[in-house]
N, C-alpha and C positions, 0 to 999 in steps of 0.2 A: 503493498500501499502505499509506504513511505518511498519507495523507487519513482513508483506511477508516480507521487505527487515531485517528483522532483523531477522527473523527464516531464512532465505536464508546463511545472516551472523553467525549467530552462529551453523549450522550446518557445515559449511566450515571451523571455526574451532577448531572442536573437530577433534584427530588421527584420521588418517587412519586406525583403527586398531579398534575403537573402536563399531560398528558392532559388531567385530566377538567376542572382548572380554564380551561384552553384554549375546550374547549368549552360549556362553561360561559360563559361571556365571549361566546362567536359564539351560541349562542343570545341570551342575556338582547340583543345586541346585535342581534338579528333579530326579535326583540319586540318592541324602541323602534321599530325603523325601522316595520314593522307594522301599530304605533299610530298613525304615524307619516300612516302611508300613509293607512288610518283614519280620524284624525282629519281629512286633505283630501274626502276622500270624503260626511263629513259636512259638513264647511264648503259643498260642492261643493249638496251634498242640501238645505242650510237657503236657499242661494241662491237653486235654481231653484223651491223651495215661496214666493219669498217674489215673484220673477218674476211666479208663478202666484198668487198673494195679489192682486200689483200689478191683471193681467193681468183676477182675476176683478170684484176693483173700478168697471175703467173700463165695465163691461160693464150692471156692475151701476149706474153712476152717469149712463150713458145711457136706460139702463130707464127708470130715476124720476124726471129729466130730463121721462121721457115722460109718464110717469103726474101727475106735477105739471100739465103743459101741456092732459093733455088732459080737466082738474078744471074746467075752465070756458075759454068761447070767450075771456076776457077776460082771462091766463093768460101775464104775458108770460115768454118763450121765456128766454131771457136769464138772468131773475130765476131761473126752474127749475133754469137751470142750475148759478148760480153755489149755489145753496142745495143744491141733492145735492153739488156738490166738495163744500164748505163742510162737511156732515154728515159724506160718508164719510170727511173728511181728518182730524177731529177725534174722530169715533170712535177710527178708525186710535192717535191718538197717544197717547187715554186707555188704552186700553191698556196702554201704554208707561209712563205717567205714572203708573199705579193701581198698576203691578206686577201684571197678572192672572194669576193660577196660578192652575191646574190648570182649575179653568171659573168660572163666574162667580160661584154660590150658596159655592162655595170660599172664593174673590175678599171675600165677603160675609163668611162665614164670619172673616174677619183683618181684617176692618175691627170685626167685633163684639168682637172680644176684645183689638185695642189695638191691632195688629201690622200695620195698612195706616190712612190719612187719610180716603181713598175710595176708592169702589168700591161702592158698591152700587148699586139703580136709579137712583134717584133723583137722586145726583150724577152720571151721565152724563146724563141727562136737562138738568140745570141747565147742564152748562157746553156740553155739543151747544146750548142753545138760548141760553144768552149768545153763542155763539158769531157762531149766526142773527140774534139779536134786532145784530147790527152790521151785518148786511147790509140794516135797515131798511126790512123789505118793504113791495110797496106794490100788488102785484094775490094774494100769499098770503099767507095768515094762522096765526098760529101756538098754536097752547095747549095746554094741560100734559092728560096723558089718567094716567087712573090703573084700576085691575084689581087689585078685593080690597086693596079698603085697611084697614090694621090686620088684616092676618093674615100669614101662613106665606106666602102663597102671593100679597104683595101685589106691584107689579110696576107703575112710572111711564116712561110715554114721552112724548113730544111728537106729537101729530097737526099733520098740516098742511092747510090746506083753500083754497079759492078765496074773494073774496072774499063776504062774507052765505049760506053755506054752512053748514048741516046740522054739528058736530064731527062725528056716524059716518060722513056720507060720508066724509071726508076719508081721511089718509092716514098708518101709521102711519110713527114714526121709534124702531130703540130701538136703539140701542150696546150694552145690556145684556145684552143677552139673547143673545147670539152672541161676548161677549167682544170687543170691538173691532170683528168684522164688524159692517156696519150691515146691521141686521133695518127690512124696514120693504115694507109690502102695504096693502090698506084698506085701515078700520075694521072695518069686517062682514066682510070674505074672513080674520079675524084666528083661525081654529081652535082659535090654544093659549091664547085666553082670549074662550071661549064659554059662555055657558050650558051644562050639562050634560044629554047627551042619551043613551039606552040602542043607539040605531043612527044613524048615523051623522053626519053634524054639524044642530046645534039653529038656525045661523045670528041666534041671537041673543049681540049681545057684549055681553059682560061692561065693558065700558071706558065711562069715566065721565068726564068734563067737570071738573075743578080747578079751578071759579073764577080761585079766588086769585093760585093760578101761572100759569094760561093770563091775570090783570091782568099781570102783572109780567111775561112774555113778551110783548107787548101793547104795553109803554110805553116805547118805543124810547128815551125820554130819560132814565127813570128807573136807576141804580143800582140805587137797594135792592132787596131779594129778601125773601119773608118770610121765617117762621120755617121752619130746615129743620126736618121730624119727625125725628124715631126710625127708624131704620134698623129693619125686620121682619130675623127669622132667615135669611129668604128672599127678597129683593126687588134 
């Protein structure tokens, strides 16, 4: 009886909003816990995506290596493998270095207004090219390709050929186009940069070799680069 009276008296002594405040605190705590769980799930999703991207790169590395070897009978498979691994790895690292935001075009916009130091297509070609120069290739040749120069559709990328092989028979390496996920294909099969045609594909590539920059890529012992061109608003 005494205990019951004490409980009643204690309950009556509590503020009127005690239960409301308590419920609010519990709800707030549950919300924070749910946010922590949500954050953990988000982190797991990111880790899964990174793992998937890595697996995708591994497949691309093998396929590019095979495509390079297929350029000519005298291409060194070890050299092709080294080039493929280096190009893919460097492209991925540049995405972090350039702090790519949203997509390649928006990153170029940030570069043009001074919010990024690098990030336009020519920078990707320069930095990946500099890394590939260090391989001092003997059975493969590096070239500089440009499409729609000095326009808003301009793009710059690397092209790899076998010895004494035509530029348009080579393979494009483009780190900019997919924002760090290396894009590659045969020059003549790049339908994103071909002469426009009303029906189907024209098969006429808009890629042309920039001889000045190709000379830089092929002079392995020379570190001096040609003067950097002004970035267009979409390159």
